[in-house]
N, C-alpha and C positions, 0 to 999 in steps of 0.2 A: 101673632107676629112678634109682639114684644118678648114673649117667652123664647121664641126662636132666636132672636137677636142676642138675648142674654147668653144662650148656649154657645153661639158662635164666638162671642166676645171671650167667654171662658176658655174655649179651645185655643183661640189665638193667643191669649195670655200665657197658657200652659206651654204652647210651642215656643213662644219667645223666651220663656224661662229656661227651657231645655237648651235652646241654642246659646243663650247667654252663659249657661253653666259651663259650656265647653270652652269658653274663652276667658272666664274669670278665674283667678287663682283661688285655691282653697276648696275646689270641688274634686270629685272622684276622677274626672277626666282631664286633670290639669295639664299634663304634658304627655305627649306621645313619646314612645321609647326611641324613635329614630332621631329626635331632637336632642337627646341627652348625650353627653360626652361618653364615648366608649373607652374603657381602660385598655392600655396596651398589654399584650400577653405574649409570652414566648416561653418555649420549653427546650431543654437540652438534657443530655444524659451523660454520665460518667459510669462506665460499667453497666450495672443493672439499676443504678439509682437515677431517678428522674428528678430534675430540678424545674419547677415552675416559678416564673417571676411575672409581676404585674405592676401597674401604676394605679394610683388613685386620681381620677380626673377631679377638677375643681367641684366642690360642693358634694362630692360622693361621700356617703355615710359609711359604706361598707362594700366589700366584694364578695360575691357568692361564687364558690368554686364547685363545678359539677364534673363527675367522672362517668365515662361510658362503660356500661356493663350489662350484659344479658339483653342487648338490643335497645337500651334506653339510657338516657343521662339521669343520674341521681345526684342530689346535693351531697357534697363531701363535707364542706364546712363554710361558714360565713365569717369573714375576716373584717373586723371593724376598724375603720381608718384610725380611730383614736389609739389603737394598739400598735399601729405602724408596722404591721407584718407585711412584708412585700414579696416573700417567696416561701416556698415549701419544698421539702425533699420527700419523695415517695419511692419506696423500694419495690421494684418489680422483678421480673424474670429476665435473664439474658435472652437476647434475640426477640424481645417483646415489642409490640406496637400498642401505644396507649393514646386514647383520645380524651381531651379535656376541653371545657369551656368555662368562661366566666362572664358575669354581667355586673354592672355597677348598680348599686342600690342607693336611692335618693329618698329623702323625706321632705314632704311639703305639706304644711298645715296638718301634721300628724299622720299623713298617709304615705305609704311606700310606693315609689315609682321606680321602674327598672330601665336600664339601657338595653340596647340590643346585645346579643351574645357575641363573644369573640372566641373562636375555636383554635385549637392547636393539636397537632399530632406529634408524639415523641416516640422515637424508636431507641430502645436500649441497645447496648453493644452486643455484637454477636459472641457466641462462645469461642473458646480458644481454637486457633487454626493450626493444624499440624502439617508439616512438610512430610509427604509420604514417599517421595522418590527424587533422586537426583541422578543425572547421567552426564559425564564429561564427554562432550562430543568433539571439541577441537581445543587447541591451546587456548584460544581466545573466547570460547563460549561453552555453556553448559545448560542442560535442561533442569528446571526446577518445577516439581509437581506438588500440589497441596490438596487438601480436602475441601471440596466446594461446599460453601455454606449457603443454604437457600435464603437465609435472612440477611445476607451481606449485600451491601451496595458497591463494594470494592475491596481491594486488598493493598497492603504495603509489604514489599519484600525488602528484607535486610540481609546484608552480607558481612562476614568477617573473615579475615585471613588466618585467625587463630581460634581454637576451640574455647568458648566462653569469653572471647575477646571483645574489643570494641566494634559494635555493629554500625554500619552506615546504610541508609536507605538507598537502594539501587533502582527501584521501580515502584510506581503507583498504578494500580489497575483500577479503572473507574467503572468496571462492570462486575456484577456479582456472579455471572454465569461462566467466568473464566477461572480455570484452575491450574494454569501452567504458563511459564514463560521461558524463553531462551535469553539468558544473560550473556550478551555479547561483548561485555566490557571487561573481561578477565585480562589481566596483565601479565601473569606469570604462569608457569606450569605446575605450581604448587597447589596444596589442598585449600579449599574454601569451605565455609560453613554458612548455612542459610536458616532464617526463620521468617515466618509470615504472621501477620495479624490482619484480621478482617475489620471492616468498619461499616457503620450505617450513617446515612445523611440526615441531619435535622435542619431546621430552618437556617441557622447561622453556624452551626458546629457539626462536627463528626463525633460519633461515639465509637471508640476503638476497643476491640476485643483483645484478649490476652494472646501472648505469643505461646505457641506450642514449643515442644523440644526442638533444639537446633538439629539440622541434618547435614552431614558431610558430603561435599562434592569431591570426588577423588582427584588425585594429581593427573595431569595429562601425560600420557605415554604414547609416543609416536608409534604408528603401526610397525609391527616387526616385519622385517624382510629377510628372506633367505638368501644367504650369500652364494652366488653361482660362481664358484671360483674358476670355472672353465669357460664361462660364457663371455661373449664380447657384445658390444653395443654399437649400433649405427645410429647416429643422430642426424636427422634430415630437416632442413628448414631454410629460411630466408636470411636476411642480413644479420639478425641477432645470433643465429647459428654460425654464420660466417665469422662474426666477431668471436664467438666462443671457440671456434677452431684455431684462431690465432692466440688466444689467451689461456686456453685450458687444454691440457694433454694428458692422455693415459694410454698405456700400451694396448689396452683392450677396447679403446674407443676410436672409431673412425667417423668421418663426416661426409655428407653430400649436401652442399649448401651453396647458395647464390644470392646476392643482394637484389633487392627490387624485384622479387618474384612472387608468385602466387599459385593458384590452383592450375593454371595453364602450364606453368613450368613443371609443377609436381606430377601432373598427369601425362607429361609428354613421354614419348617412347624412349627417348635417349635417357631421361632420368630414371624411368622405370627399369630399363636395362641395367643401369649402374646399381640400382638398389637390389635388383634380383641377383646380380652377380656377387653382391656382398653377403647375401643370406645363404650361408653354407651349412645350415643345420645347427650351428653353434653360436649364431649371432641373432640378437634381438634388435628391434628398431623402435626408436622414439621420433615422432614427427612433431616439430614445433614450428608452425607456420600459420599465416592467416591475418597478420596485423593490418596489411594495407588493403584487404578486400573482404571486410566483414560481410558485405551484402551477398556474397556468393555461398554463404553457408547452407542455405536451404536448397538451392538449385544446382550447386556445384560440389561443394566439399562433402556433404553428407552422403549423397548417392555415390560419389567416387570412392569414399572410404568404405562404404558398404560393399562395393564390388572388389576393391583391391586387398582389403584386409584378409579375407579368406585365402587369397593368393599368397600373401606374405606368410601367413600361418602354415600354409602347405609346405613352405620351405623350412619349417622348423623354428620360426621366429615367434617370440612373445612380442606383441605390439602394444605400444603405449602412445596414446594421443595426448599431447601436452596442451592444456588450456592456456589461453592468453592471460597474462598477469602484469601488464604494464600500466594499468590505469591509475591516475592520481587526481582525479577530479577535473571538471571542465571538459576540454576535449584534448585528445592526443594529437600527435603531429600530423595525422591523416584526417583529423576532424571527427574521429569516432568518439562516441559517448559511452558512458558506462552501460546504458541499455543495450547498445550494440554489442559490447563485450559479453554481457550476460547471455544475449541471444546466441552468440557464436559458441560460447562455452557450453551452454545448454544443448546445442546441437551435437557438439563433440561427445558430450557425456552420453547422450541417448544412443548415438551410433556405436560408441564403445560398448555400451551394455548389450546392444543388439548383436554384435559381432564377436563378443568375448574378448575384446581388447581391454587394456587398462586405461583409465582416465586419470591424468595427473593434474590435480587441482592446484596449479601453480599460484593462482591469485590468492587463495586462502592460505596456502603455505607462507608465502612472502608476507602477507598481512599479519599472520599469526606470529611470526618472529620479528616483526617490526622493521623489515628492510625496506629502504626507500625504493620506489619503483623505477623511475626513469632518469635518464641523463637529461642534459639541457635541451635536447631537440625533441623531447617528449615522445620519442619512438624507441630509442635503444636504451639498454641498461648500461650502467657504468661497468668498468672492469671488475670491481669488487663484487657487485651484484650478480654479474654474469658468472663469476666463479662460485657464488652461493647456489645459483641455479644448477650449474654443472654438477656440483657435489650432490645435490638433491636428486638429480636424474640418476646418478650412479646408485644412490641408495634405494631408489624405487626399483631399479633394475637388478639390484643385489650384486653390484660389482664393487670391488675395492681397488 
């Protein structure tokens, strides 16, 4: 019995010693990693050079830097606090992604103790990005296409009005899978030049790739029209055409117009008889109407045009459907919004394409040349603007 008690006492003493060693300083289990101060760690890149920066928490003796390669982290170097090295540059490849981690090293009673790891991922800059194609679409817009980079997080697009001139950023694309934009901020009909650079996102900074060669966007040239020296033009419409008939005259132009009218007036037998009587085989027709009844476009205007345009064309007429172009933000004088106008013009364009008529994009034309849209009543054009529209319709129809 006494021998058994001595054995139990020895076991209890050993267990107590083990438990005590976990709490007393100077033993192998002195401090757990989670209780040690972790160093701050951040990575960035310029071009293909990675910069890693860190701090030394209080009582840290050193920082251990590890790099990830072949499926595992390996020690790159130990930086002792006494040397006060707080950053390192590492050269990688363009378009690379690199993983690093650090941990703090402490010494207590001659033993090494480590903090938890702190990780970072750094992406170097993508390769140079080349503009591959440009296309001038309108006076105020052009298409710019570049080579998509699978390593990019986004792109910056720069523009200059002179070759090799001063470039200004015109757009930032925040997705790497996009490789084209329409620049709708062009101010003149002249030549422009573009260049693009890709970038990658790091924790606090971007790494920018280089610019490829600049690419020219050609000058804007208005669509050429053939002058029909012997053709005449009939312009049909509501109050704005009525004003045009008073302000604009040409020996080859005639009008059928009435204020405060719409599809009911246009489709009436009396008006159609007047139109058909004017179509003598040498007269074309331009119809500019619809401001005060947008909502009829789907169930009135489109089917009516689809039925009547073949009749007009059978009389030898070239037919032009003139889009609405009076919008200036907010609502117009009839309470119509920009979305109403777009819906109306889209309907006109579709029926023009289906029937072989021409669609006159008046809104884009006036916007492109910087002409103000409305008079004070937010319905009608000023006399000056009306004369601009008149000359444009003549040019579309090829009449001087």
